[in-house]
PyMOL Python script that loads the backbone (N, CA, C, O; Angstrom):
from pymol import cmd

cmd.read_pdbstr("""\
ATOM      1  N   MET A   1       4.774  14.060  -5.584  1.00  0.00           N
ATOM      2  CA  MET A   1       3.972  14.687  -4.967  1.00  0.00           C
ATOM      3  C   MET A   1       4.043  15.201  -3.631  1.00  0.00           C
ATOM      4  O   MET A   1       4.680  14.578  -2.781  1.00  0.00           O
ATOM      5  N   ALA A   2       3.427  16.324  -3.343  1.00  0.00           N
ATOM      6  CA  ALA A   2       3.904  16.907  -1.625  1.00  0.00           C
ATOM      7  C   ALA A   2       3.543  16.300  -0.818  1.00  0.00           C
ATOM      8  O   ALA A   2       4.201  16.168   0.213  1.00  0.00           O
ATOM      9  N   SER A   3       2.070  15.570  -1.053  1.00  0.00           N
ATOM     10  CA  SER A   3       1.540  14.662   0.245  1.00  0.00           C
ATOM     11  C   SER A   3       2.027  13.315   0.379  1.00  0.00           C
ATOM     12  O   SER A   3       1.810  12.598  -0.598  1.00  0.00           O
ATOM     13  N   ASN A   4       2.604  12.821   1.306  1.00  0.00           N
ATOM     14  CA  ASN A   4       3.230  11.427   1.494  1.00  0.00           C
ATOM     15  C   ASN A   4       2.164  10.485   1.512  1.00  0.00           C
ATOM     16  O   ASN A   4       1.309  10.619   2.387  1.00  0.00           O
ATOM     17  N   CYS A   5       2.077   9.619   0.750  1.00  0.00           N
ATOM     18  CA  CYS A   5       1.053   8.715   0.999  1.00  0.00           C
ATOM     19  C   CYS A   5       0.890   7.711   2.358  1.00  0.00           C
ATOM     20  O   CYS A   5      -0.104   7.376   3.002  1.00  0.00           O
ATOM     21  N   ASP A   6       2.334   7.387   2.491  1.00  0.00           N
ATOM     22  CA  ASP A   6       2.438   6.785   4.001  1.00  0.00           C
ATOM     23  C   ASP A   6       1.855   7.431   5.138  1.00  0.00           C
ATOM     24  O   ASP A   6       1.915   6.755   6.165  1.00  0.00           O
ATOM     25  N   THR A   7       1.205   8.763   5.261  1.00  0.00           N
ATOM     26  CA  THR A   7       0.604   9.082   6.219  1.00  0.00           C
ATOM     27  C   THR A   7      -0.863   9.350   6.256  1.00  0.00           C
ATOM     28  O   THR A   7      -1.538   9.810   7.177  1.00  0.00           O
ATOM     29  N   CYS A   8      -1.332   8.835   4.656  1.00  0.00           N
ATOM     30  CA  CYS A   8      -2.794   9.018   4.254  1.00  0.00           C
ATOM     31  C   CYS A   8      -3.619   7.651   4.777  1.00  0.00           C
ATOM     32  O   CYS A   8      -3.307   6.465   4.875  1.00  0.00           O
ATOM     33  N   VAL A   9      -4.658   8.314   5.021  1.00  0.00           N
ATOM     34  CA  VAL A   9      -5.552   7.219   5.864  1.00  0.00           C
ATOM     35  C   VAL A   9      -6.102   6.655   4.595  1.00  0.00           C
ATOM     36  O   VAL A   9      -6.440   5.528   4.956  1.00  0.00           O
ATOM     37  N   ASN A  10      -6.437   6.771   3.150  1.00  0.00           N
ATOM     38  CA  ASN A  10      -6.338   5.979   2.016  1.00  0.00           C
ATOM     39  C   ASN A  10      -5.371   5.276   1.510  1.00  0.00           C
ATOM     40  O   ASN A  10      -5.322   4.803   0.374  1.00  0.00           O
ATOM     41  N   TYR A  11      -4.454   5.189   2.500  1.00  0.00           N
ATOM     42  CA  TYR A  11      -3.266   4.641   1.839  1.00  0.00           C
ATOM     43  C   TYR A  11      -3.106   2.966   2.815  1.00  0.00           C
ATOM     44  O   TYR A  11      -2.290   2.845   3.728  1.00  0.00           O
ATOM     45  N   VAL A  12      -4.115   1.751   2.343  1.00  0.00           N
ATOM     46  CA  VAL A  12      -3.893   0.843   2.991  1.00  0.00           C
ATOM     47  C   VAL A  12      -2.986  -0.393   2.891  1.00  0.00           C
ATOM     48  O   VAL A  12      -2.849  -0.565   1.680  1.00  0.00           O
ATOM     49  N   TYR A  13      -2.416  -1.177   3.434  1.00  0.00           N
ATOM     50  CA  TYR A  13      -1.651  -2.611   3.529  1.00  0.00           C
ATOM     51  C   TYR A  13      -2.683  -3.898   3.069  1.00  0.00           C
ATOM     52  O   TYR A  13      -3.525  -4.239   3.900  1.00  0.00           O
ATOM     53  N   ASP A  14      -2.641  -4.463   2.039  1.00  0.00           N
ATOM     54  CA  ASP A  14      -3.557  -5.509   1.634  1.00  0.00           C
ATOM     55  C   ASP A  14      -2.659  -6.919   1.941  1.00  0.00           C
ATOM     56  O   ASP A  14      -1.746  -7.251   1.185  1.00  0.00           O
ATOM     57  N   GLU A  15      -2.984  -7.613   2.999  1.00  0.00           N
ATOM     58  CA  GLU A  15      -2.250  -8.597   3.644  1.00  0.00           C
ATOM     59  C   GLU A  15      -1.900  -9.796   2.713  1.00  0.00           C
ATOM     60  O   GLU A  15      -0.883 -10.487   2.784  1.00  0.00           O
ATOM     61  N   GLU A  16      -3.215  -9.953   1.580  1.00  0.00           N
ATOM     62  CA  GLU A  16      -3.076 -11.094   0.800  1.00  0.00           C
ATOM     63  C   GLU A  16      -2.188 -10.932  -0.117  1.00  0.00           C
ATOM     64  O   GLU A  16      -1.555 -11.949  -0.401  1.00  0.00           O
ATOM     65  N   SER A  17      -1.847  -9.676  -0.859  1.00  0.00           N
ATOM     66  CA  SER A  17      -1.515  -9.440  -1.678  1.00  0.00           C
ATOM     67  C   SER A  17       0.208  -9.077  -1.309  1.00  0.00           C
ATOM     68  O   SER A  17       1.153  -9.299  -2.067  1.00  0.00           O
ATOM     69  N   GLU A  18       0.278  -8.440   0.124  1.00  0.00           N
ATOM     70  CA  GLU A  18       1.185  -7.979   0.368  1.00  0.00           C
ATOM     71  C   GLU A  18       1.782  -6.596   0.051  1.00  0.00           C
ATOM     72  O   GLU A  18       2.936  -6.476   0.460  1.00  0.00           O
ATOM     73  N   TYR A  19       1.355  -5.700  -0.477  1.00  0.00           N
ATOM     74  CA  TYR A  19       1.824  -4.591  -0.968  1.00  0.00           C
ATOM     75  C   TYR A  19       0.499  -3.410  -0.522  1.00  0.00           C
ATOM     76  O   TYR A  19      -0.670  -3.792  -0.464  1.00  0.00           O
ATOM     77  N   TYR A  20       0.843  -2.175  -0.274  1.00  0.00           N
ATOM     78  CA  TYR A  20       0.141  -1.093  -0.059  1.00  0.00           C
ATOM     79  C   TYR A  20      -0.578  -0.349  -1.487  1.00  0.00           C
ATOM     80  O   TYR A  20       0.069  -0.289  -2.532  1.00  0.00           O
ATOM     81  N   TYR A  21      -1.440  -0.014  -1.421  1.00  0.00           N
ATOM     82  CA  TYR A  21      -2.458   0.643  -2.241  1.00  0.00           C
ATOM     83  C   TYR A  21      -3.389   1.642  -1.698  1.00  0.00           C
ATOM     84  O   TYR A  21      -3.835   1.599  -0.551  1.00  0.00           O
ATOM     85  N   CYS A  22      -3.693   2.650  -2.674  1.00  0.00           N
ATOM     86  CA  CYS A  22      -4.661   3.504  -2.669  1.00  0.00           C
ATOM     87  C   CYS A  22      -6.056   3.156  -2.691  1.00  0.00           C
ATOM     88  O   CYS A  22      -6.476   2.606  -3.709  1.00  0.00           O
ATOM     89  N   LEU A  23      -6.892   3.397  -1.682  1.00  0.00           N
ATOM     90  CA  LEU A  23      -8.352   3.139  -1.912  1.00  0.00           C
ATOM     91  C   LEU A  23      -9.116   4.086  -2.563  1.00  0.00           C
ATOM     92  O   LEU A  23     -10.284   3.916  -2.911  1.00  0.00           O
ATOM     93  N   VAL A  24      -8.344   5.256  -2.758  1.00  0.00           N
ATOM     94  CA  VAL A  24      -9.231   6.022  -3.813  1.00  0.00           C
ATOM     95  C   VAL A  24      -9.254   5.587  -5.235  1.00  0.00           C
ATOM     96  O   VAL A  24      -8.224   5.089  -5.689  1.00  0.00           O
ATOM     97  N   ASP A  25     -10.348   5.720  -6.028  1.00  0.00           N
ATOM     98  CA  ASP A  25     -10.444   5.306  -7.526  1.00  0.00           C
ATOM     99  C   ASP A  25     -10.335   6.720  -7.970  1.00  0.00           C
ATOM    100  O   ASP A  25     -11.030   7.696  -7.686  1.00  0.00           O
ATOM    101  N   LEU A  26      -9.188   6.582  -8.816  1.00  0.00           N
ATOM    102  CA  LEU A  26      -8.917   8.087  -9.822  1.00  0.00           C
ATOM    103  C   LEU A  26      -9.350   7.448 -11.195  1.00  0.00           C
ATOM    104  O   LEU A  26      -9.228   6.334 -11.703  1.00  0.00           O
ATOM    105  N   ASP A  27      -9.863   8.548 -11.537  1.00  0.00           N
ATOM    106  CA  ASP A  27     -10.467   8.616 -13.083  1.00  0.00           C
ATOM    107  C   ASP A  27      -8.985   8.912 -13.993  1.00  0.00           C
ATOM    108  O   ASP A  27      -7.875   9.046 -13.477  1.00  0.00           O
ATOM    109  N   GLU A  28      -9.245   8.964 -15.242  1.00  0.00           N
ATOM    110  CA  GLU A  28      -8.378   8.676 -16.161  1.00  0.00           C
ATOM    111  C   GLU A  28      -7.509  10.109 -16.049  1.00  0.00           C
ATOM    112  O   GLU A  28      -6.303   9.957 -16.243  1.00  0.00           O
ATOM    113  N   ASP A  29      -7.879  11.253 -15.810  1.00  0.00           N
ATOM    114  CA  ASP A  29      -7.600  12.707 -15.946  1.00  0.00           C
ATOM    115  C   ASP A  29      -6.880  12.653 -14.388  1.00  0.00           C
ATOM    116  O   ASP A  29      -5.681  12.515 -14.633  1.00  0.00           O
ATOM    117  N   GLU A  30      -6.992  12.681 -13.458  1.00  0.00           N
ATOM    118  CA  GLU A  30      -6.525  12.406 -11.999  1.00  0.00           C
ATOM    119  C   GLU A  30      -5.225  11.277 -12.053  1.00  0.00           C
ATOM    120  O   GLU A  30      -4.163  11.501 -11.472  1.00  0.00           O
ATOM    121  N   MET A  31      -5.450  10.210 -12.731  1.00  0.00           N
ATOM    122  CA  MET A  31      -4.187   9.156 -12.956  1.00  0.00           C
ATOM    123  C   MET A  31      -3.052   9.868 -13.684  1.00  0.00           C
ATOM    124  O   MET A  31      -1.884   9.816 -13.298  1.00  0.00           O
ATOM    125  N   TYR A  32      -3.452  10.514 -14.722  1.00  0.00           N
ATOM    126  CA  TYR A  32      -2.442  11.105 -15.694  1.00  0.00           C
ATOM    127  C   TYR A  32      -1.788  12.061 -15.027  1.00  0.00           C
ATOM    128  O   TYR A  32      -0.598  12.212 -15.304  1.00  0.00           O
ATOM    129  N   ARG A  33      -2.410  12.923 -14.000  1.00  0.00           N
ATOM    130  CA  ARG A  33      -1.684  13.826 -13.517  1.00  0.00           C
ATOM    131  C   ARG A  33      -0.829  13.550 -12.208  1.00  0.00           C
ATOM    132  O   ARG A  33       0.201  14.133 -11.871  1.00  0.00           O
ATOM    133  N   PHE A  34      -1.424  12.638 -11.621  1.00  0.00           N
ATOM    134  CA  PHE A  34      -0.480  11.479 -10.486  1.00  0.00           C
ATOM    135  C   PHE A  34       0.771  11.192 -11.224  1.00  0.00           C
ATOM    136  O   PHE A  34       1.868  11.656 -10.914  1.00  0.00           O
ATOM    137  N   LEU A  35       0.531  10.370 -12.256  1.00  0.00           N
ATOM    138  CA  LEU A  35       1.700   9.775 -12.727  1.00  0.00           C
ATOM    139  C   LEU A  35       2.765  10.563 -13.561  1.00  0.00           C
ATOM    140  O   LEU A  35       3.909  10.138 -13.720  1.00  0.00           O
ATOM    141  N   SER A  36       2.298  11.764 -14.093  1.00  0.00           N
ATOM    142  CA  SER A  36       3.198  12.636 -14.821  1.00  0.00           C
ATOM    143  C   SER A  36       3.759  13.532 -13.799  1.00  0.00           C
ATOM    144  O   SER A  36       4.813  14.064 -14.149  1.00  0.00           O
ATOM    145  N   GLY A  37       3.216  13.921 -12.311  1.00  0.00           N
ATOM    146  CA  GLY A  37       3.761  14.547 -10.892  1.00  0.00           C
ATOM    147  C   GLY A  37       3.472  16.006 -11.739  1.00  0.00           C
ATOM    148  O   GLY A  37       4.465  16.719 -11.884  1.00  0.00           O
ATOM    149  N   SER A  38       2.414  16.407 -12.204  1.00  0.00           N
ATOM    150  CA  SER A  38       2.311  17.873 -12.713  1.00  0.00           C
ATOM    151  C   SER A  38       1.127  18.002 -11.553  1.00  0.00           C
ATOM    152  O   SER A  38       0.678  19.125 -11.783  1.00  0.00           O
ATOM    153  N   GLN A  39       0.488  17.541 -10.596  1.00  0.00           N
ATOM    154  CA  GLN A  39      -0.188  17.845  -9.683  1.00  0.00           C
ATOM    155  C   GLN A  39       0.714  17.746  -8.682  1.00  0.00           C
ATOM    156  O   GLN A  39       1.453  16.777  -8.503  1.00  0.00           O
ATOM    157  N   ARG A  40       0.652  19.130  -7.757  1.00  0.00           N
ATOM    158  CA  ARG A  40       1.511  19.241  -6.495  1.00  0.00           C
ATOM    159  C   ARG A  40       1.066  18.453  -5.120  1.00  0.00           C
ATOM    160  O   ARG A  40       1.926  18.003  -4.363  1.00  0.00           O
ATOM    161  N   GLU A  41      -0.163  18.335  -4.888  1.00  0.00           N
ATOM    162  CA  GLU A  41      -1.014  17.627  -4.186  1.00  0.00           C
ATOM    163  C   GLU A  41      -2.105  17.042  -4.442  1.00  0.00           C
ATOM    164  O   GLU A  41      -2.907  17.416  -5.297  1.00  0.00           O
ATOM    165  N   CYS A  42      -2.265  15.748  -3.477  1.00  0.00           N
ATOM    166  CA  CYS A  42      -3.135  15.027  -3.953  1.00  0.00           C
ATOM    167  C   CYS A  42      -4.700  15.526  -3.319  1.00  0.00           C
ATOM    168  O   CYS A  42      -4.719  15.923  -2.154  1.00  0.00           O
ATOM    169  N   PRO A  43      -5.550  15.505  -3.838  1.00  0.00           N
ATOM    170  CA  PRO A  43      -6.643  16.462  -3.643  1.00  0.00           C
ATOM    171  C   PRO A  43      -7.528  15.334  -2.726  1.00  0.00           C
ATOM    172  O   PRO A  43      -8.501  15.795  -2.130  1.00  0.00           O
ATOM    173  N   TYR A  44      -7.239  13.843  -2.576  1.00  0.00           N
ATOM    174  CA  TYR A  44      -7.799  13.264  -1.696  1.00  0.00           C
ATOM    175  C   TYR A  44      -7.051  12.781  -0.304  1.00  0.00           C
ATOM    176  O   TYR A  44      -7.449  11.831   0.370  1.00  0.00           O
ATOM    177  N   PHE A  45      -5.905  13.591   0.015  1.00  0.00           N
ATOM    178  CA  PHE A  45      -5.264  13.177   1.157  1.00  0.00           C
ATOM    179  C   PHE A  45      -5.595  13.754   2.520  1.00  0.00           C
ATOM    180  O   PHE A  45      -5.682  14.950   2.800  1.00  0.00           O
ATOM    181  N   ARG A  46      -5.769  12.692   3.339  1.00  0.00           N
ATOM    182  CA  ARG A  46      -6.189  12.777   4.608  1.00  0.00           C
ATOM    183  C   ARG A  46      -5.141  12.288   5.835  1.00  0.00           C
ATOM    184  O   ARG A  46      -4.840  11.112   6.042  1.00  0.00           O
ATOM    185  N   LEU A  47      -4.770  13.168   6.417  1.00  0.00           N
ATOM    186  CA  LEU A  47      -3.539  12.671   7.623  1.00  0.00           C
ATOM    187  C   LEU A  47      -4.300  11.168   8.571  1.00  0.00           C
ATOM    188  O   LEU A  47      -5.347  11.256   9.213  1.00  0.00           O
ATOM    189  N   ASP A  48      -3.768  10.348   8.483  1.00  0.00           N
ATOM    190  CA  ASP A  48      -3.868   9.147   9.389  1.00  0.00           C
ATOM    191  C   ASP A  48      -3.901   9.678  10.773  1.00  0.00           C
ATOM    192  O   ASP A  48      -2.785   9.691  11.293  1.00  0.00           O
ATOM    193  N   ASP A  49      -4.827  10.102  11.484  1.00  0.00           N
ATOM    194  CA  ASP A  49      -4.363  10.546  13.101  1.00  0.00           C
ATOM    195  C   ASP A  49      -4.985   9.457  13.657  1.00  0.00           C
ATOM    196  O   ASP A  49      -6.214   9.534  13.664  1.00  0.00           O
ATOM    197  N   GLU A  50      -4.496   8.455  14.130  1.00  0.00           N
ATOM    198  CA  GLU A  50      -4.698   7.402  15.068  1.00  0.00           C
ATOM    199  C   GLU A  50      -5.476   7.995  16.147  1.00  0.00           C
ATOM    200  O   GLU A  50      -6.519   7.477  16.545  1.00  0.00           O
ATOM    201  N   TYR A  51      -4.947   9.170  16.675  1.00  0.00           N
ATOM    202  CA  TYR A  51      -5.647   9.489  17.929  1.00  0.00           C
ATOM    203  C   TYR A  51      -6.823  10.658  17.890  1.00  0.00           C
ATOM    204  O   TYR A  51      -7.233  11.358  18.817  1.00  0.00           O
ATOM    205  N   GLY A  52      -7.182  10.630  16.643  1.00  0.00           N
ATOM    206  CA  GLY A  52      -8.337  11.838  16.365  1.00  0.00           C
ATOM    207  C   GLY A  52      -9.364  11.283  16.884  1.00  0.00           C
ATOM    208  O   GLY A  52     -10.025  12.118  17.502  1.00  0.00           O
ATOM    209  N   VAL A  53      -9.864  10.103  16.921  1.00  0.00           N
ATOM    210  CA  VAL A  53     -11.073   9.841  17.585  1.00  0.00           C
ATOM    211  C   VAL A  53     -11.312   9.808  19.170  1.00  0.00           C
ATOM    212  O   VAL A  53     -12.324  10.104  19.807  1.00  0.00           O
ATOM    213  N   VAL A  54      -9.896   9.295  19.660  1.00  0.00           N
ATOM    214  CA  VAL A  54      -9.983   9.492  20.997  1.00  0.00           C
ATOM    215  C   VAL A  54      -9.903  10.623  21.496  1.00  0.00           C
ATOM    216  O   VAL A  54     -10.606  10.730  22.500  1.00  0.00           O
ATOM    217  N   ARG A  55      -9.124  11.874  21.117  1.00  0.00           N
ATOM    218  CA  ARG A  55      -9.573  13.208  21.392  1.00  0.00           C
ATOM    219  C   ARG A  55     -10.834  13.561  21.187  1.00  0.00           C
ATOM    220  O   ARG A  55     -11.376  14.334  21.976  1.00  0.00           O
ATOM    221  N   HIS A  56     -11.507  13.052  20.093  1.00  0.00           N
ATOM    222  CA  HIS A  56     -13.119  13.529  19.973  1.00  0.00           C
ATOM    223  C   HIS A  56     -13.807  13.113  21.004  1.00  0.00           C
ATOM    224  O   HIS A  56     -14.553  13.864  21.633  1.00  0.00           O
ATOM    225  N   GLN A  57     -13.631  11.871  21.286  1.00  0.00           N
ATOM    226  CA  GLN A  57     -14.477  11.171  22.576  1.00  0.00           C
ATOM    227  C   GLN A  57     -14.353  11.886  23.686  1.00  0.00           C
ATOM    228  O   GLN A  57     -15.388  12.037  24.335  1.00  0.00           O
ATOM    229  N   MET A  58     -12.978  12.568  24.252  1.00  0.00           N
ATOM    230  CA  MET A  58     -12.878  13.320  25.634  1.00  0.00           C
ATOM    231  C   MET A  58     -13.738  14.241  25.925  1.00  0.00           C
ATOM    232  O   MET A  58     -13.667  14.834  27.001  1.00  0.00           O
TER     233      MET A  58
END
""", "prot")
cmd.dss("prot")
cmd.show_as("cartoon", "prot")
cmd.util.cbc("prot")
cmd.orient("prot")
């Protein structure tokens, strides 16, 4: 996929299970497209911009 999951706000680390997972609950069709690589970009990708909130408050 063109979107890098490592920089997505929906990609989080679960300390209890000690692995990363996506918060978005994909349906069957979306999961098929994701696993087959037929979809170029993730429609749920949002850049994890840690400083975005701070810039908004200024």
